[in-house]
C-alpha atoms as one frame of an Amber mdcrd trajectory, in Angstrom:
protein
  -0.006   0.030   0.050   1.163   3.534  -0.695   2.228   5.818   2.152   0.111
   8.721   0.887  -2.241   9.539   3.632  -2.527  12.358   6.172  -0.927  10.688
   8.991   0.275   7.728  10.960  -2.703   5.664  11.897  -2.181   3.257  14.774
  -1.165  -0.257  13.969   0.340  -3.292  15.749   1.256  -6.882  15.327   1.591
  -9.955  17.505   2.214 -13.603  16.804   2.455 -16.528  19.118   3.114 -14.506
  22.178   1.498 -13.140  25.352  -1.254 -10.581  25.256  -2.890  -8.878  27.504
  -3.738  -7.481  30.847  -6.999  -5.959  29.749 -10.071  -4.241  31.173 -12.333
  -5.823  33.757 -15.517  -5.804  31.736 -16.426  -7.360  28.374 -17.448  -5.543
  25.241 -21.139  -4.931  24.904 -23.205  -7.829  23.563 -20.169 -10.021  23.322
 -19.404 -13.531  24.649 -16.661 -12.470  27.058 -13.181 -13.868  26.832 -11.316
 -12.763  29.971  -7.933 -11.133  29.502  -4.881 -13.034  30.481  -1.075 -12.761
  30.445   1.246 -15.630  29.860   4.241 -15.809  32.101   7.562 -14.334  30.819
   9.231 -17.735  31.066   6.523 -19.355  28.919   6.764 -16.583  26.333  10.549
 -16.921  26.256  10.394 -20.684  25.781   7.883 -20.279  22.926   9.956 -17.684
  21.121  13.151 -19.705  21.654  11.743 -22.767  19.915  10.232 -20.919  16.965
   7.227 -23.100  17.470   4.872 -23.282  14.491   4.694 -21.750  11.078   2.102
 -19.030  10.372  -1.044 -20.672   9.002  -3.562 -18.153  10.071  -3.771 -14.399
   9.816  -6.281 -12.428  11.969  -6.667  -8.739  10.881  -8.570  -6.669  13.421
  -9.694  -3.229  12.189 -10.595  -0.470  14.614 -11.565   3.129  13.994 -10.254
   6.663  13.841  -7.144   7.139  15.865  -3.753   8.710  15.013  -0.646   7.241
  16.436   0.060  10.240  18.722  -3.472  10.135  20.030  -3.557   6.415  20.945
   0.063   5.711  21.735   0.885   8.982  23.410   3.929   8.482  25.566   4.801
   4.972  24.410   8.433   4.291  25.336  10.839   4.629  22.475   8.167   5.886
  20.014   7.988   9.455  18.606   5.083  11.243  20.251   4.706  14.858  21.386
   3.028  16.648  24.164   2.133  19.855  22.271   1.041  20.675  18.763   0.995
  23.853  16.625  -2.045  25.503  15.070  -2.560  27.515  11.948  -2.061  30.785
  13.943   1.410  29.665  15.026   0.198  29.003  18.554   1.392  26.074  20.650
  -1.348  23.919  22.069  -0.769  21.503  24.962  -2.476  18.175  24.196  -5.168
  17.269  26.678  -6.393  13.798  27.780  -9.764  12.732  26.328 -11.393   9.422
  27.102 -12.234   6.968  24.346 -15.945   7.329  25.044 -15.928  11.153  24.873
 -18.550  12.459  22.472 -17.105  14.605  19.750 -16.420  14.230  16.067 -13.846
  15.772  13.742 -13.955  16.142   9.926 -11.484  13.656   8.310 -12.472  13.992
   4.699  -9.952  14.779   1.923 -10.696  18.508   2.576  -9.918  18.100   6.227
  -6.656  16.276   5.435  -5.593  19.181   3.204  -6.511  21.667   5.981  -4.644
  19.689   8.676  -1.605  19.233   6.456  -1.521  22.988   5.662   1.172  22.171
   3.143   3.365  24.329   0.944   3.659  21.895  -2.053   2.239  22.367  -5.548
  -0.363  19.698  -4.910  -2.862  19.964  -2.040  -1.792  17.958   0.948   1.913
  17.877   0.186   5.001  19.301   1.996   2.823  19.327   5.110   3.549  21.544
   7.968   1.064  19.628  10.221  -0.231  22.708  11.858  -3.739  23.117  10.357
  -5.701  20.717  12.551  -7.565  23.622  14.133  -9.099  24.298  10.743 -10.858
  20.988  10.635 -14.537  21.145  11.361 -15.391  19.638  14.734 -18.186  19.306
  17.148 -18.158  18.531  20.911 -18.176  20.103  24.245 -14.650  21.224  24.723
 -12.082  23.399  22.865  -9.596  21.941  20.415 -10.906  18.395  20.271  -8.234
  17.640  17.546  -5.439  18.142  20.078  -6.046  15.340  22.575  -4.660  11.936
  23.554  -6.151   8.807  25.100  -5.345   8.584  28.855  -2.952   5.762  29.690
  -5.394   3.959  31.946  -7.467   3.331  28.812  -4.667   2.823  26.300  -2.724
   0.428  28.552  -4.070  -2.802  27.033  -2.919  -1.596  23.624   0.509  -0.648
  25.145   0.690  -4.160  26.650  -0.045  -5.750  23.311   2.566  -3.552  21.575
   5.139  -4.379  24.205   4.617  -8.212  23.820   4.464  -7.891  19.974   5.496
  -5.119  17.675   4.251  -1.527  17.113   4.378  -0.010  13.671   5.206   3.569
  14.506   5.644   4.877  10.951   2.631   3.217   9.378   0.639   5.488   7.078
  -2.779   4.752   5.752  -2.899   4.492   1.945  -5.901   6.897   1.415  -6.317
  10.505   2.303  -9.634  10.284   4.087 -12.227   8.320   5.987 -13.756   4.940
   6.564 -15.492   3.908   3.304 -12.254   4.181   1.316 -10.081   2.862   4.157
 -12.097  -0.329   4.450 -11.811  -0.965   0.671  -8.022  -0.668   1.022  -8.140
  -3.276   3.844  -9.462  -5.850   1.415  -8.343  -4.671  -2.028  -5.487  -2.104
  -1.627  -7.556   0.335  -3.752 -10.934   1.939  -3.915 -11.293   2.878  -7.579
 -10.279   6.443  -6.839 -13.221   7.009  -4.632 -12.997   9.630  -1.912 -14.850
  10.579   1.278 -18.169   8.813   2.076 -21.021   7.707  -0.224 -24.113   9.857
  -0.311 -26.689   7.987   1.687 -26.392   4.213   1.931 -23.161   2.317   1.320
 -22.566  -0.570  -0.979 -24.155  -2.822  -3.589 -27.407  -3.437  -1.796 -28.269
   0.186  -2.584 -26.589   0.148  -6.013 -28.711   2.902  -7.666 -28.697   5.302
  -4.708 -25.120   4.743  -3.363 -22.875   7.303  -5.079 -19.405   8.167  -3.851
 -17.194  11.146  -4.861 -13.985  10.610  -6.867 -10.625  12.243  -6.650  -8.478
  13.454  -9.565  -4.733  13.280 -10.137  -4.606  16.847  -8.858  -6.361  15.833
  -5.659  -9.676  17.573  -6.497 -12.790  15.795  -5.317 -15.324  15.958  -8.144
 -17.918  13.817  -9.832 -19.411  10.591  -8.559 -19.334   6.851  -9.210 -21.424
   3.967  -7.901 -20.255   2.760  -4.484 -20.306  -0.818  -5.794 -17.071  -1.984
  -7.403 -15.950  -5.165  -9.116 -12.159  -5.242  -8.646 -10.273  -8.223  -7.377
  -9.644  -8.457  -3.690  -7.486 -10.425  -1.368 -10.501 -12.730  -0.800 -10.403
 -13.624  -4.513  -6.697 -14.323  -4.345  -7.251 -16.555  -1.307 -10.036 -18.412
  -3.186  -7.709 -19.057  -6.166  -5.019 -20.376  -3.826  -7.609 -22.700  -2.073
  -7.090 -20.950   1.168 -10.030 -20.129   3.383 -11.079 -16.616   4.485 -13.761
 -15.036   6.656 -14.898 -11.411   7.175 -16.706 -10.923  10.432 -18.981  -7.815
  10.681 -22.252  -6.707  11.910 -24.974  -6.925   9.221 -25.548  -3.583   7.526
 -28.961  -2.097   8.444 -29.488  -4.369  11.527 -30.867  -2.620  14.638 -27.922
  -4.090  16.625 -25.260  -3.044  14.226 -24.487   0.173  16.158 -23.185   1.784
  12.949 -20.631  -1.093  12.514 -22.557  -2.633   9.619 -21.179   0.128   7.406
 -17.712  -1.224   8.013 -18.471  -4.496   6.271 -16.065  -3.880   3.309 -17.277
  -6.620   0.976 -20.799  -5.084   0.771 -19.277  -2.752  -1.879 -17.646  -5.488
  -4.026 -20.269  -6.577  -6.565 -19.126 -10.139  -7.380 -18.662 -10.934  -3.712
 -22.014  -9.371  -2.562 -23.940 -11.165  -5.367 -21.955 -14.382  -5.218 -21.590
 -17.417  -2.936 -18.819 -15.819  -0.869 -21.299 -13.361   0.690 -23.178 -16.178
   2.423 -20.240 -18.433   3.067 -17.437 -16.088   3.951 -19.000 -12.840   5.237
 -20.156 -13.623   8.738 -22.652 -11.756  10.940 -22.691 -10.825  13.777 -19.018
 -10.183  14.312 -18.789 -11.891  17.769 -19.268 -15.236  15.947 -15.486 -15.093
  15.532 -15.251 -15.879  19.185 -17.646 -18.826  19.096 -16.086 -20.195  15.907
 -12.606 -20.180  17.372 -13.812 -21.824  20.564 -15.301 -24.506  18.475 -12.037
 -25.098  16.613 -12.771 -23.087  13.429 -10.335 -20.451  12.118  -9.817 -19.528
   8.512  -6.468 -19.001   6.947  -7.212 -15.208   6.738  -9.714 -13.394   8.942
 -10.852  -9.845   9.009 -12.860  -8.518  12.024 -14.615  -5.127  12.181 -16.314
  -3.725  15.288 -19.618  -2.143  16.135 -19.585   1.519  17.195 -19.370   0.798
  20.950 -16.338  -1.385  20.466 -14.558   0.616  17.815 -12.542   3.452  19.500
 -14.373   5.897  17.130 -14.446   9.320  18.614 -18.198   9.889  18.676 -19.268
   6.452  19.900 -20.748   6.550  23.394 -18.816   3.735  25.053 -15.176   2.782
  25.425 -15.217  -0.915  25.000 -12.637  -0.976  22.256  -9.702  -2.232  24.322
 -11.835  -4.889  25.897 -13.283  -6.033  22.514  -9.726  -6.312  21.048  -8.548
  -8.162  24.181 -11.447 -10.641  23.895 -10.550 -11.307  20.209  -6.810 -11.742
  20.894  -7.330 -13.806  24.066  -9.781 -16.079  22.321  -7.035 -17.067  19.914
  -4.412 -17.166  22.691  -6.474 -19.762  24.560  -7.089 -21.894  21.413  -5.068
 -24.480  19.545  -4.368 -21.840  16.889  -2.145 -19.561  18.947   1.233 -20.888
  17.889   0.294 -20.721  14.167  -1.544 -17.339  14.037  -0.273 -13.772  13.330
  -2.584 -11.022  14.606  -2.563  -7.463  13.094  -4.491  -4.595  14.659  -5.090
  -1.461  12.635  -7.004   1.744  13.164  -8.438   2.573   9.764  -7.658   6.314
   9.704  -6.490   9.252  11.751  -9.977  10.524  12.606  -8.900  14.099  12.324
  -6.710  13.798  15.477  -3.465  15.618  15.768  -0.203  13.929  14.868   3.153
  15.648  14.128   4.648  13.448  11.506   4.102  14.542   7.909   3.323  11.921
   5.252   5.160  11.297   2.020   3.403  11.941  -1.300   2.977   8.874  -3.533
  -0.167   9.359  -5.648  -3.546  11.087  -5.735  -5.158   9.250  -2.787
């Protein structure tokens, strides 16, 4: 994927190791898997033997956090305590809980504002001092300039400590979740940008229109938000490898917004073909019951519902507990030694980060 987005999103990796001293409560509506931590001696013994080859990949997608916001103060990583705004003022970053209610624009336009660049193309040669220009709503000043308190981010710190933390990981697209979730499965989004007008995906083929971005990074025109490109799922099918995509069903009362994050609903041949019933699984917590019953595909994606997502305007803060439950379910299963787990936050959510991205292509 190209490193052409606004900012470092948060991402991590763990494989065959110990995770996690987590929260004391389970994620809402979820069969709870209690957090645990393997002993250091057990982890050392496992790593020393190189036990098992990777046969399974679990790819967990969370929402809307920049690296500086979520991993503020992580030892050895580059994070900052203050940021600059477009007026040249220095703003001290403030703690803000995961469940705080506010939202920040993170469209293509917002990326260009936050970048406040000096290059010939919008969003290039970024000074990273225009975050105050992003539209926001909420009940406090400068919601862009915040970080997650350590008592909430600690489970993620623990996972990063036991695995690996990708500090300089950039999202491939400039903007928000619709495009981001297409990149997760296809490494492209047919030059679409921002969010569809109205409903998402192939179920609403006639009504679902999404803006497009030009080579000059101008958002103009529309295309149907129902594509037919090849995805990683297609490549896995051709290789006779199994895959599953766990998400809440779009439009369900219980989806808590999360149904919109079901990426394959916007891929025509998957949505209208046998994979939709066989490989796209709802609700998302079936991952836990499947693994407990000895079933894990070669490649698995898992997307959250709003309450479990870490998204800024979702009312609860169950994200760390949800991720802990997913990871620990694998950790307590026969699949642990043969599984690599990746955790990614899909975009920066409009939240401040000091590191400027490189320019690769239009989106």
